[in-house]
C-alpha positions as CSV (number, residue, x, y, z in Angstrom):
1,X,0.0,0.0,0.0
2,X,1.3,3.4,-0.8
3,X,0.1,6.9,-1.4
4,X,0.4,9.3,-4.3
5,X,3.9,10.3,-3.6
6,X,5.2,6.8,-4.6
7,X,4.6,6.8,-8.4
8,X,6.4,6.4,-11.6
9,X,7.0,3.9,-14.4
10,X,10.4,2.9,-13.0
11,X,9.0,2.2,-9.6
12,X,6.2,0.1,-11.0
13,X,8.7,-1.8,-13.2
14,X,10.8,-2.5,-10.1
15,X,7.9,-3.8,-8.1
16,X,6.7,-6.0,-10.9
17,X,10.2,-7.5,-11.5
18,X,10.5,-8.3,-7.8
19,X,7.0,-9.9,-7.6
20,X,5.7,-7.3,-5.2
21,X,1.9,-6.8,-5.2
22,X,0.9,-3.2,-4.8
23,X,-2.0,-0.9,-4.4
24,X,-0.9,2.7,-4.9
25,X,-3.3,5.7,-4.8
26,X,-2.9,7.9,-7.9
27,X,-3.9,11.4,-8.7
28,X,-6.9,12.0,-10.8
29,X,-4.9,13.9,-13.3
30,X,-2.5,10.9,-13.8
31,X,-2.0,10.3,-17.5
32,X,-2.2,6.7,-18.7
33,X,-1.7,5.0,-22.1
34,X,-4.6,2.8,-23.3
35,X,-4.2,-0.3,-25.5
36,X,-4.3,1.9,-28.6
37,X,-1.3,4.0,-27.3
38,X,-3.2,7.2,-26.8
39,X,-2.6,9.1,-23.6
40,X,-5.5,10.1,-21.5
41,X,-5.9,11.7,-18.0
42,X,-7.8,9.4,-15.6
43,X,-10.1,12.4,-15.0
44,X,-11.2,12.4,-18.6
45,X,-11.7,8.6,-18.7
46,X,-13.9,8.7,-15.6
47,X,-15.9,11.9,-16.4
48,X,-19.2,10.2,-17.2
49,X,-19.0,7.7,-14.4
50,X,-19.1,10.2,-11.5
51,X,-22.6,9.6,-10.4
52,X,-22.2,5.8,-10.2
53,X,-21.8,4.3,-6.8
54,X,-20.0,1.3,-8.1
55,X,-16.3,0.7,-8.6
56,X,-15.0,1.4,-12.1
57,X,-11.9,-0.6,-13.3
58,X,-9.7,-0.2,-16.4
59,X,-6.4,-1.5,-17.7
60,X,-3.7,0.9,-18.9
61,X,0.0,1.6,-18.8
62,X,1.9,4.5,-17.2
63,X,3.4,6.7,-20.0
64,X,7.0,5.8,-18.9
65,X,6.3,2.1,-18.7
66,X,5.0,-0.7,-21.0
67,X,3.7,-2.8,-18.1
68,X,-0.1,-2.9,-18.0
69,X,-1.6,-2.2,-14.6
70,X,-5.2,-2.1,-13.4
71,X,-6.9,1.0,-12.0
72,X,-9.9,0.9,-9.7
73,X,-11.8,4.1,-9.1
74,X,-14.7,5.0,-6.8
75,X,-16.4,8.4,-6.4
76,X,-16.5,9.2,-2.7
77,X,-18.6,12.0,-1.4
78,X,-17.4,14.6,1.0
79,X,-19.1,16.0,4.1
80,X,-21.4,18.2,2.0
81,X,-23.6,16.6,-0.5
82,X,-22.2,18.6,-3.4
83,X,-18.6,17.7,-2.7
84,X,-16.7,14.6,-3.6
85,X,-13.6,13.2,-5.2
86,X,-12.3,10.2,-7.0
87,X,-10.3,7.6,-5.1
88,X,-8.2,5.9,-7.7
89,X,-5.8,3.0,-6.9
90,X,-3.4,1.4,-9.3
91,X,-2.5,-2.3,-8.8
92,X,-0.7,-5.2,-10.4
93,X,-3.0,-7.8,-8.9
94,X,-5.7,-9.5,-10.8
95,X,-8.5,-8.0,-8.8
96,X,-8.5,-4.2,-8.9
97,X,-11.7,-4.0,-6.8
98,X,-10.1,-5.9,-4.0
99,X,-7.0,-3.7,-4.1
100,X,-9.3,-0.6,-3.7
101,X,-11.1,-2.2,-0.7
102,X,-7.7,-3.1,0.9
103,X,-6.6,0.5,0.4
104,X,-9.5,1.6,2.5
105,X,-7.8,-0.1,5.5
106,X,-4.7,1.9,4.9
107,X,-6.7,5.1,4.7
108,X,-8.2,4.4,8.1
109,X,-4.7,4.3,9.5
110,X,-3.9,7.6,7.8
111,X,-7.0,9.2,9.5
112,X,-5.8,7.8,12.8
113,X,-2.4,9.4,12.3
114,X,-4.0,12.7,11.3
115,X,-6.2,12.7,14.5
116,X,-3.2,12.0,16.8
117,X,-0.7,14.3,15.1
118,X,-2.4,17.4,13.9
119,X,-6.2,17.1,14.3
120,X,-7.7,16.7,17.7
121,X,-5.0,15.3,20.0
122,X,-2.1,17.4,18.5
123,X,0.7,15.2,19.8
124,X,3.2,17.0,17.6
125,X,2.6,20.2,19.6
126,X,4.2,18.6,22.8
127,X,7.8,19.0,21.7
128,X,8.8,16.3,24.1
129,X,12.2,14.6,23.7
130,X,12.4,12.4,26.8
131,X,11.6,8.8,25.7
132,X,10.0,7.9,29.0
133,X,7.6,10.8,28.8
134,X,6.8,10.1,25.1
135,X,6.1,6.4,26.1
136,X,3.7,7.6,28.8
137,X,2.0,10.1,26.5
138,X,1.6,7.4,23.8
139,X,0.0,5.1,26.4
140,X,-2.4,7.8,27.5
141,X,-3.1,8.8,23.9
142,X,-3.9,5.1,23.1
143,X,-6.4,5.0,25.9
144,X,-8.0,8.3,24.8
145,X,-8.4,7.2,21.2
146,X,-9.8,3.9,22.3
147,X,-12.3,5.6,24.6
148,X,-13.3,8.1,21.9
149,X,-13.8,5.3,19.4
150,X,-15.9,3.3,21.8
151,X,-18.0,6.4,22.7
152,X,-18.6,7.2,19.0
153,X,-19.5,3.6,18.3
154,X,-22.0,3.5,21.2
155,X,-23.5,6.8,20.1
156,X,-23.8,5.6,16.5
157,X,-25.6,2.4,17.7
158,X,-28.0,4.4,19.9
159,X,-28.8,6.7,17.0
160,X,-29.5,3.7,14.7
161,X,-31.7,2.1,17.4
162,X,-33.7,5.3,17.9
163,X,-34.2,5.6,14.1
164,X,-35.7,2.1,13.8
């Protein structure tokens, strides 16, 4: 699993030669070469599929590589109904949809890191350097995150029960 910073034909070739399965998120403006050799931006290829809730897949090559890879794309909505964006994952596995679903697990970890580092708990603001204090803070942070998650889960369950 990797994010958009880890891209390029050379990198894909290296992973393929070393039999490393990958699922890498790519930018929507990523250019790809279709079977006929024409270059297209993923945004253009996905333009008419935006309203679909299903996962779209396609096979193409990166411009700097002749190795075909699969792309899986899903339109994900933002917090507001009118917002949204494409989540596009490139993979060398046979099932692009499974690669996209697996990537969702990585994204949950990224959200957790964001919550602990810069949003909410702001652990980066502590400027601690003593390892014992960092260990204690990490243990307290783990308990706080677990407690927050449990409270949110219980609240969500209560809301679902009341709606039924």
